N, C-alpha and C positions, 0 to 999 in steps of 0.2 A: 220308619216314621221319624220325620225330620224334627231334630232338635229336642225331643223328649219333653216338650214344654208343659204337658198337662200336669205332671207331678207337682210342680212348684206352687200351684194354687191350692194344694192339699192343705186342709186345716189340721195340722199336727199340733195339738195343744197339750199343755201339761196341766194337771189338776193342781189347785192350791191347797196344800195340806197344812193343818194346824201344827206348828212346830213348838207349841208351848207358850206362845206369848212373845213379847219383846216389841220394841218400837223401831221403826226404820228412821235412818238419818234423813233430815229434810234435804231435798234436792234443790241446790242452789241454781239460780238463773245465771246463764253465761252472759257476760258482759260483751259489749262491742269490741273492746280492747282485747279481750281473750279470744274472741272469734277470729281476730286477725292472726293470732299466734298458732291457730289450729292448722295443721297440715293434712291434706287428704292423703290416705294411704295409696290411692291409685296414682297420685302425681309423683311418688317417690319409688314405687316398686314396679318393675317390668311386669307385663302381663303373664309371663311364663312363671315368675316367682310368686305372684298373687294366686295363680291357678294351683301351684304346688302347695301353698299355705292352706288354701281352702280344701285341697285334696285330702289333707290329714285330719280334718274335722270329723266328728262322729256324724253319722247320717242325719240325726235330728238337728245338729247344728248347721249342716248344710242347707237344710230346708229354710232355716232362719236367715242364713247368709244371702240366699237367693232373694230375700225380700228387702235387702239393704239398699240397693240401687240397681239400675238398669244394667250396668256393666257386670256387676257380680251375678245378676240373674242370668245374663248371656253366658257367662263362663260356666256356672253349675248346671245349666240345662243343655250344654253343647254335647254333641255326640262324643267328641274327643274326651271331655271330662268324664262322662258316664262310662265310657270304654275303659279309661285308665282306672277308674274306681273299681270296675269289675275284675280287672286283671291283677291288681295289687292290693285289693281291699283286705283289711284286717278286721272288718266289722264283725261282731260276734252275733249269733242268732238271737232273735227277739222271741218273746212269748206272749201271744194275745190271749186275754182272758175276758170272756163275755160278762157284762154286767147283769144279765138276766137270762131267762130261757126264751123269751119271746121277741127278741130284737137283735139287730146287727151291731149293736154298740158295745164298746169295751175299751180296755186299756192294753197297751203292748209294753211289756218290760224291756227296757233298753239296758243290757248289763254293762255297757261302756259308761253310760252316765248314771246308771243305777237309779233311773227314773221311770215313771209310767206315763208316757204320753197317751192322750186319748185318740182313738182311731175308730172310724165307722167302717163296716164292710157293706156290700151291696145290700140293698133294702130287703131282699128276699131271704137272706141267710139268718139262720138262728143257731143256737147252740146245739140243736138236735141233729143238724146236718153232718154227714160224714165229711172228714177233712184229711187231706194228704198234702205235703208240701215238698218242693225240691227246688234249690237254686233260685229263690226269690219268687217262684210261682206257687200259688196255693190252689188246689182243686177241691171244689165243694160238690157234694152229691146229696139231693133231697132224700131225707129219711123216709118220707111217706111213700113216694112211688119208685124211688131209686132209679129213675130214668131221666131226671133233669140234672145235668151236670154243667159246671162253669169253671173255667180256669181264670185265675185273677192274681194281679200283683197289688198287695195291700198298700204299697207306697204310691205307685203311679196311678192306681185305681183303674187300670186298663183291664178289661174283661172279655172273654170269649165264651159263648154258649155253645157247647158241644152238641152234636147230633145224638139222638137217643141210641143207647147201646142195644145190641140184638138180644134176643132171648125174651123171656117173660118180664113184663114190666115190674111185677113185684116178686121178690125172692124172700125166702125164710131168713136167710143170712147173706150179707154182702160185705165184702172187703174192698177198699179203695187204695190205690197206690198211684204215684206219678213219679216220673224220672226225666230230668232235663239234661240234654247233651250240652256241655259247657262250650263246646267248639261251634256247633251249628245253632244253638239255642232252640233246637227242635225238642219235642218232648213226646213221651208216650204216657197214656193214662191206662191203667188196668183195673177192671172190675171183676172180682171173683164172686160168682153167684152159687148159692147152695140151696136146693130145694128138696123137700122129702118126696120120695117116690110115692105116688098115691097107693094106698092100701098096703104099704109095706114100711113099717116102722124101723126097719134096720138098714134100709138102703137110702142113699142121698145122691141126687143128680148134681154134680158139681161142674161148673163151666167157667172158663177164663176168656174174657173179652178184652181185646186190646185196641186202643185208639192211637193212631199215629198222626201227629200235627202236620207232617209233610203231605201225606195223602189225604188228610181230613176224613179218614174212613175207619170204621170199626171192623175188626176181624175176630171171629170165634177161634181162638187159638188151640184150645183143648177142651175136651169133655170126658167125663168118666163117672161111672156109678161107683160110689164108696160104700162098702159094707161095714157097718158099725162106726162110721166116722162121718162127721159133718164139717162144713166150713164154719168160719167165724167172722170176726170183724178186724183181725190184725193182719197187716201185710206190709211189705217193703220191697223196694227193688234196689239191688246193688250189683254194679257191673253187668247190667243187662240180664240179671237172674232175678226172677220173682220168688219171694219167700212168703209163705202164709201159714197161720196156725190152723190146725184142725183139732176136733174134740170128739172124744169117744162117746158114743151114745148109749152103749149097753155093755155091761160086763167087764169094765175095765178096772184095774187095780188103781188105787189112789195116786201112785207115783207114775202112772202111764195114761192119765186122762187126756193129756195134751200131746200133739205131735206137730212136726214141721214138714212142710212139703217144700221142695226146691224145684223150680221149673225155669228152664232156659228159654227166654222169650224169643230167640232166634228161631225156635221151632215153630212150625206152622201146622195147623189141622192135625194135631197129634191126639191119639186116644190111648187109654190104658197105659199111660206112662207115669202118672202122678205118684201112685203108691210105691213105685219102684224107687222114688227119690224121697223116701220117708226118712226123716231124722228124729230120733228120740229126743225128748226134753230132759234136761239134767236132773230135775226133782219135781216133786208134787207142787203145782202152782194153783193159786186161786184165780189168777189171770195172767195174761202175758201181753206186752206191748213191744212191737218190732220197729226198728228204725235204722237208717242208713247213716253211719258215721264214718266219713271218709272212705266210702265204698266197702265198708265192713259191716256186716250184719250184727247188731247188737240188740239184745232182748232184756227188758226190764220186767221182772215177774214177782207177784206176790207169793211168798213162801208159805205153805200151808202147815198147820200143826201136825205133829206125828200121828196123834189119834183122831184128829178132825181136820181132814185135809182141806175142808171148805172154809175153814177159819184162818185168817192171815195172822202170822206171827212175825213177819219181817218182809223186807224187800231186797232182791238180789239183782245183780247186773251181770250178764254173760255175753261174750263175743263168740261168734261161730268161726272156727278155724278148720276149714274143709268140711268134715262131717262131725267134728268134735267141739263140744262147748268148753270154753275157757272161762272160769269165774274171774270177774274183774273186781267186784266189790260187793259188800253187803252193808245196807244202811245201818249206821250205829243207832243203838236203841234210843239215845237222847233225841235224834231227829225223828225217829219213828214215833216216839211218844209225843213229840212236839206238834204233831198233827192233831192231837186229841183222838177222838174216836175215829178209827180208820176202817173203811169198809173193805170187803174182800176184793173189790175192783176199784181201780183208780185210773187217772189220766197220767200219761207220760209220753213225751216226744222229744226229739232232739235232732241235732246235726252238728257237723264239724266235730268238736271236742266236748260238746256241752249237752247234758241231758237234763230236762226239766221233769219234776214229779209233782203232782197236785192231787189232793183229796177231792173227791166230788162234794164232800160236805162242808168245805171251808175254802176261803180264798188264799190261804197260805201256799207259798210256791217255794220248793226246794231245788237247788241246783247241784249237779255233780259234774265236776271238771275231770274228764277222762284223762287228760295229759298230765295233771298234777295229783289225780286221785283225791280230790278235795270235795267236802260236802259243805254247803253254806246256804243260808236262807237269803231270799231276795229281799229288797226293800218292801215295806208293807204296801199292799195293793190297795188302791182307793176303793175297789169294789166292796160293798158293805152287805153283810148278811142281814136280810130283812125279815125272814121268818124261819122257823126251826128246820123245815124240810126243803129249804132252798138248795138247789144243786149248782155247782160251779164247774165250768168247763173251759178248756182253751186248747191251743196248738202252738207249736214252734214253727218259725219261718225265718229265712234269711232276708235281711233288709237290703234290697237291691234296686237300683234305679235304671239299670241298663237292659232289662229284659221285660218283654211283654208277650202275652199269649197271641 
């Protein structure tokens, strides 16, 4: 796609927040004499140096710089500039939060500027859709029929509608994952479907369906009947390996209600191999969220109480090393209590070295920095709670201009 021009017209706007009052200084009109003294930056800087200066701006500032003049627009929309940005970029992942449950509108937290620019998604997307992201691309799946899928770049606004995956249109439980190859910029989308076997409450039919952007085709990669276990909603892909959580349906002890399945996506048309790659979960969880952080599988889980495993008492973070879980951190109580009333399930996603955690009951957003083992709140989100039972949801994505589906 020549020039990547579409993204520059994107209306990336920042909300005006009340900072407690105060008056702005009056803007003075520039006189003709002062205008003569003004020197254009373009006239004193070589194009290569100007490009380098723009290159180190945060993504949101690059958007604004492209609107300054024609020359700057040409620089920041060129293939060369976008390619450089992708290979050397130090942009931190953003977190998009929906403003409501029935529309595609919301704000995306930019941790570099510590601001919440307003962003709109495709008109058909709502907060109830399944979401997965990788390397600047976000995959959406309709929660109603689970057969409508789109891959989308939130910044360039380029979108691709995927063909319908095989199998039954509706499934009792579904998990969605996407993985982008940084070299070829091709991607795979995986849907894990789980359906109860008719007239058998103990058996669940689980199938894995893989879409390849190069062939633009779906393949049913694995099928298996699980006894006493079903699929769920959490999955992630790391180094070509699919991981997804499964849940015990009958007779499980509180500390073994969850399990992890590891499946190599290079396998094709495999059957009866999933439970052979079963990995136990480190403790009793109220819920689990999986994510790829630098090709390492990380799980954020709600830790259940000793006597009531369905009631959350804290949140932990673990990383998978081979088949063993290594505990990375536990959320300090002051942050856990800072959410107010915390449900046993919550939203969490991340990439690179950053993990976002959000309660469904409030717009507060907490960040955990894996590299520095630090917890901190984000700036206050402009999303306002309008009624007591309002739900809040969001997802993490990498802000990139060089990739499109």
